[in-house]
C-alpha positions as CSV (number, residue, x, y, z in Angstrom):
1,M,0.0,0.0,0.0
2,V,1.3,3.5,-0.9
3,Y,0.6,6.3,1.6
4,K,0.3,9.8,0.0
5,I,1.0,12.5,2.5
6,V,0.8,16.2,1.7
7,L,2.5,18.8,4.0
8,V,1.2,22.3,3.8
9,K,3.3,25.0,5.6
10,I,1.5,28.3,6.1
11,D,3.6,31.2,7.1
12,Q,0.8,33.8,7.6
13,R,-2.1,31.8,9.1
14,S,-4.0,35.0,9.9
15,T,-4.3,35.9,6.2
16,E,-3.9,32.6,4.4
17,A,-5.9,30.1,6.4
18,T,-9.2,31.1,4.8
19,K,-7.7,30.7,1.3
20,V,-6.1,27.3,2.2
21,Q,-9.4,26.2,3.7
22,G,-11.3,27.0,0.5
23,I,-8.9,24.9,-1.6
24,L,-9.0,22.0,0.9
25,T,-12.8,22.1,0.8
26,K,-12.8,22.0,-3.0
27,Y,-10.7,18.8,-2.8
28,G,-12.4,17.4,0.3
29,C,-13.3,14.1,-1.3
30,N,-9.5,13.4,-1.8
31,I,-8.6,14.1,1.8
32,R,-8.7,11.1,4.1
33,V,-7.0,12.6,7.2
34,R,-6.3,16.2,8.2
35,L,-4.2,17.4,11.1
36,G,-3.4,21.0,11.8
37,L,-0.4,22.0,14.0
38,H,0.8,25.3,15.3
39,E,2.5,26.5,18.5
40,V,0.1,27.7,21.1
41,S,0.3,28.6,24.8
42,N,-1.5,30.9,27.2
43,E,0.7,33.8,26.1
44,F,1.4,33.0,22.5
45,C,-0.3,31.7,19.3
46,A,2.0,31.2,16.4
47,N,1.1,32.8,13.0
48,D,2.7,29.9,11.1
49,G,1.5,26.4,11.1
50,L,1.6,23.0,9.4
51,V,-1.3,21.0,7.9
52,V,-0.7,17.3,7.4
53,L,-3.0,15.5,4.9
54,E,-3.3,11.9,4.0
55,V,-4.8,12.0,0.4
56,Q,-6.2,9.7,-2.1
57,G,-7.3,9.9,-5.7
58,E,-6.0,10.3,-9.2
59,Q,-2.5,11.9,-9.5
60,N,-3.6,14.7,-11.8
61,I,-6.3,15.8,-9.2
62,L,-3.8,15.8,-6.4
63,E,-1.3,17.7,-8.5
64,N,-4.0,20.3,-9.2
65,M,-4.7,20.7,-5.5
66,I,-0.9,21.0,-4.7
67,S,-0.5,23.6,-7.5
68,E,-3.4,25.7,-6.2
69,L,-2.0,25.7,-2.7
70,N,1.5,26.4,-3.9
71,A,0.2,29.4,-5.8
72,L,-0.7,31.1,-2.5
73,E,2.0,33.6,-1.5
74,Y,2.8,32.3,2.0
75,V,2.1,28.6,1.5
76,Q,4.6,25.8,0.7
77,V,3.4,22.3,-0.2
78,R,5.1,19.0,-0.6
79,L,3.8,15.5,-1.5
80,I,5.5,12.5,0.1
81,E,4.7,9.0,-1.0
82,M,5.8,6.0,1.1
């Protein structure tokens, strides 16, 4: 079995999270698991974060999703297959 993991690094969550969410909603049927990570404490909430996705589906659809996410100014995306 091949696992397809997409890592989405967001450097400006306060401005980019809504845009990222729109794209992830568009490709929601290709996302099996989603985990969002960012540093948080009582005194601090980081403005950058990481979203980890386990994805499925046709390669061209996944490539389209990754391209749309990478087109956002403060977002970097990588696909890892294991």
